[in-house]
N, C-alpha and C positions, 0 to 999 in steps of 0.2 A: 505493497500499499504506499502510497505518495503521501506522505504528511506536509510536504509544501504549500504553504498558502499562496494565493494570486498576489499578485504586488502591492495590489491596493490592499489588503489584510493585514500584510507586513507593514505597511506606511501605517495603516490605522493603530497596530500594537505599538509601533515606534513612539506616534505620537501620544498614545495613552499610558505609557510608561514616564516618557520624559514629563508630560503633564501632571501626573501625580506626585513626582519628585520635586516639583514645582510649588503645587498646590497644598502639599504636606511640610514645606520646608519651616514655617513659621508656628504648625500645628504639634502634632505626634503621630507617631505610627505605631501600629500593635497588631501582634498576629490574632487570627481570627478577628480581624477588624469588622467582618460583615455583621457580627454577633455581638462583640463587645466594645466597639469603637464608636463611641458617640461624641460626634463633635457638629454642631449645629453650624459653624461656619465651612466647615468642608461640605456637608449636605447642600447649602447654599452655592457653595462654587460647584459643585457638582451639577446642581440644578443650572446653574448659569451656561455652565459647558454644555446644556443640553444631552447629558447623559444617564437622566433619570426619565425612565416613560420613551426612550427615544425608539421602541419598536411599536408604539401605540399607534392605532391609525390618525393619520393628519386631521381627519375629521373631528378626532376627539381630543386633538390639542397635542397628539405625539408627533414624531418626525417619520413614522412608516419606516423605518429603516430593520433591514432584516435580521432576525434572531441570531444570526451567527456574528452581525456586528457588536451586539450586545455581550456575547460569549467573549470578545476579543477584548473588549474593554472591560468586563469584569476579572477576566483573568488578571490582567495590569493591575487593578484595582486591589486585587489579592496579594499579587507579588509585590505590589508597593505597601501593604501592609496598610491602605488607607481606612482611616476611623470613619466608615460608611454606613453603620448600623441605621443611622436615623432615617435613611434613604432604602434601605434594602429590601425590606417587608413590603411597602408599597409598590416598588418597583417590581420583585420579582414575583409577588404572587396576589396582592390584594388589587391592585390597579388592574391586572389581568381577569380576575374572577367579574370583577363590577364590569368590565366591558362584555364579558359572556353573557352575565346573568343580571347585571342591575339594570334598572329602568333608566330612560334618558334624563329624568330628573336627577337620579342619584349620582350618575355619569358627570352630568353638569356641576354638580355640589361639590363633589370628592376630587375628581380627577384632577383640576386645575392646581389645588392647592398641594397636591402629592408630587405633579411634576415641575411646581415651583420650589419645592422643597421645604414647605412651611407648614407640613401635618406630618404627625408621627403616629405609626399605628402599632398597634399590639394585636396578636392572635390568641383568641380565647376558646380552647380546644383541648387540652389536655386536664383530667380532674384525678385527686388523689385514690379514686377506687376505678376508675377507669382506666388510666396509664396511655399506652397506644392504642386501645380499643376503643376506637371513636364511636361505635356504635353503643357502646356502654356508657355514654355521657349520661348525667342526671340532674344538671342544671336545669332548672324549670322556667319556661315564658308563658304566662297565662294572658291572653288578651281579655283587656277591661276597657271598653268604649273604643276610645282615638288611641289607647297606649297597649303596649304590652308589661307586665309585671314580670321582673326578672329575679331568683333566687336560687341559688347555689355559689359554687366554689371552684375556680380553676387554679391550676399551678403548673410550675416551670412556665410561665408566660413571660418572654423574653420582650424587653423593653417597658414593661407595662408603669413601671416609677417614672417613665417620663411622657408616655403616650398621651395623644389627644384625644385618639377613636380606637374602641377595638371591636375587631372583627369577631363576633360573638356565635358559638354554635351553642345551641338548646334545645332541650327535648321540649315539644309543644304539643304531642299526641302521646298519651301514657298507656294506651290501650291497644297497641300495636307492635309488631315485630321489633326488637333493637334498634335494626337499620333502617327503620321508617321512623314516622311521626318526629322528625329532627327539621329544625329550621335555622337561618342565617340572619343574624341581625348586626346593624352597626349602632355602637354603643358610644355615646359622648362620656369620656374616662371623668368629666367634669361632674357628672350627674349625682345628686344625691343617694347616699346609700352603698357607694363602690369604696371598699378598703383595699390598699395596695401593702403588701408586706413583702420587702427584699428577702431573698434567699441567697446567704453567702456560700460559694461553692469552695470546694477544698483550694482554688487558685488565690480566694480573697478576692475575687468577683462578685458583684451582685446585679447581674443584668437578669437572673431568673426573678420571678416573682410569684407569691401568691396572691390572688383577687379575689375577695369576696363580694358578692351582690346581694344587698337585702332591699327587697322591693324597689329596685331600682326600676324607673319607669322607661320606656323606648317608643318613641311615636311609631305609628303603623307604617307610616311612609320607610322607615328605616329597615324594613323586611327586606332581605336580598332572596330573589328567586322565588320559588314556588313555596309556599307554606307546607309544613309536614313531608317535604319532599327533597331536602337538600343534602342527602347522603351522597348523592353523584357529584353535586356542587363542591363538596367536601374533597371528596375523592380526587377530582380534577384539580383543586386547590392542592393536594398532596403530590401531585405529580410534578407542579412548579415548584413545591418545597425539596423534592427527593432527588431530581435527576440534573443539579445545576453542578457549574464547574465549582461553587463553593463546598460540593462535597467532597472534594478531592484536593482543593488546593489550599486548605484552611492554613496549614504548617507547611505548605511547601516552601518559601523563603526561608524558615528556620533551618530545613533541610538545607537549602542551597548555602547557605551560610556556613553551616557545619562542616558540608564537605569541602567548602573552600579552605577551611582551617585544618585540614587532616594532613600532615605531614608523612609521605611515604607511607601511604595506605597498606597494609600486608595482604596477605592473598584472601583473608577472610572477609576483610572490609571490603576490598575491590569486590569482590563477589557480591556482598550485600548491596554495594552501589549499583552494579550492575543491575540486581533485582528489582532496586527501587527505580533507576530509571526506566526500564523496561515497564514496571507497573504505572509510571506516570503515562506514559504512551498508551498503554490498555485502557487504563481509567480515563484519559482525554478523549480516546476515541468513542467509549460507552456513552460519555455526556454530549459529545457531539452528535452521535445516533439521535439523543432526545432533542437536540436543538434544532437539527434538519428535519425533524419527525420522520426518521429513517427506522423506526423500532418496530420489531418483527410482532411486538404484541403490547395491550394497552397497559399493563403494569410492569412494563420494562424498567421504569423508574424504581422499583423495589428492588430490582437488581443492580442497578447502577449505585443506588446509597448504599447497599450492603456491601458490595466490594469496594466501592471508594472509601468507606468510613473505616472498615476494617484495614484499608492499606494506609489510612493517616494514623492508625495507631501503630503500625509497623514503621513508619516513618519516624513518631516520635520515640518508640525504643530504640532507633538507629542512632536518633541523636543523642539519645542519654548514652548509650552505648561510647560512641566516640567522642561523647565530652567528659567521661571519666568521672573523677571524685568532684570536679566542679559542678555537674549536675545535681548536687545536694543544695547547692548554694541557692540562694534567691535569686532569681533572673529569669530569662526567656525559657531556656532550658527545664528548670525546674516547674516552671508555670506550666507549661506543655505537657508535660510529664503526667503531672497531677489533674491536667484538664482533658487529657487524652480518652481515658473513658466515655466523656460526654458523646463524643462523635457518633456513637453506635445505639448510641440512647435517644438524644434528641430528634425529632422528626419522624419517629417511629423507630421502636427498638429493633435492633437487629432478627430477635427471636420473632416478632411479629412478621415482618418482613419475609424471613424465612418460609412462615406458613403461606403467604400469599404466593410465594413463588412455588411452594410444592404444591397448593390446592388450585390456584388459580391459571399457573402458565403451565406445568408438569401433569396437572389432573391427578396428582396422588389422592389416594383415599385418608379420610381423618382416621386417626387412630381411636378406635374404640375405646371410650370411656368405662374404668372398671366398674362392675355392677356392686354397689353397697350391700 
């Protein structure tokens, strides 16, 4: 396979690489910047550059650029450790979901502020008793006249501490199958009855949160898509979340920096470097198949995320190995080593995704439950 880009794509990658270096020169850079790097100033610079919503249709305020160009730009943002968390969720999945399922009024109301980098979003999906089982959510939304009344709890909600809006998944029909009776809402995070509690992870970061909803009122017009029929919408949103380059390259810059510092590596280290270099090419090809809509089956993003995030953990272990005892000191390497287990948890655990692969792609039978 020829992995060379057309000339114009090489030029875009070079432009993005140089721009990221300049745009962050007076700010800060961080590994996993798409998830933990919040900088309002950088978000505005990214918006001014036109790289938020760049693939959205022109008549919806976007530039109508091909998905592969977003891939190229995002890859350079990740390699440059850009603090882009403030715009990543709207650009990656919430904007596209509204373009697919939102009303004209919702698109006109919310897309321009996303594109301008002036609204931050979080996604209310995971729950304490549901985990990666989206169909198991219990947060309730009950219609009362012109509003819905929401009660429940979400957890692992990235960016909730600073979000303006929450894209919330609720149960709205309580007498039907688990994967039915779900609906999606746009919730103002300033609404009375919302409480956000940050969760500090092992790296010392607090981008994850618990979010509690106590009689929160949501206007009827903030319902997205079909009532009681949002499971398919949610699955489509997860395809955006699971199949991107962010699932492969979160710690790639750390690897490149560590590799450059290794002097005269022995044969074992050289073999591991070769395996990692090959792994990046395989993972990148998998992501590109998602981007170019060349996947052989609808659930391909589950395969991509499983392979890529397990690979990211291998990268973290390699960096720790070549860094040696210094890996125990506070710094980038130590932070990545303790954070790496999250790669195969967030966005759907590897165990759940392997079930999806086995049952929905390979057609394997479910293991019978033991009789009590």
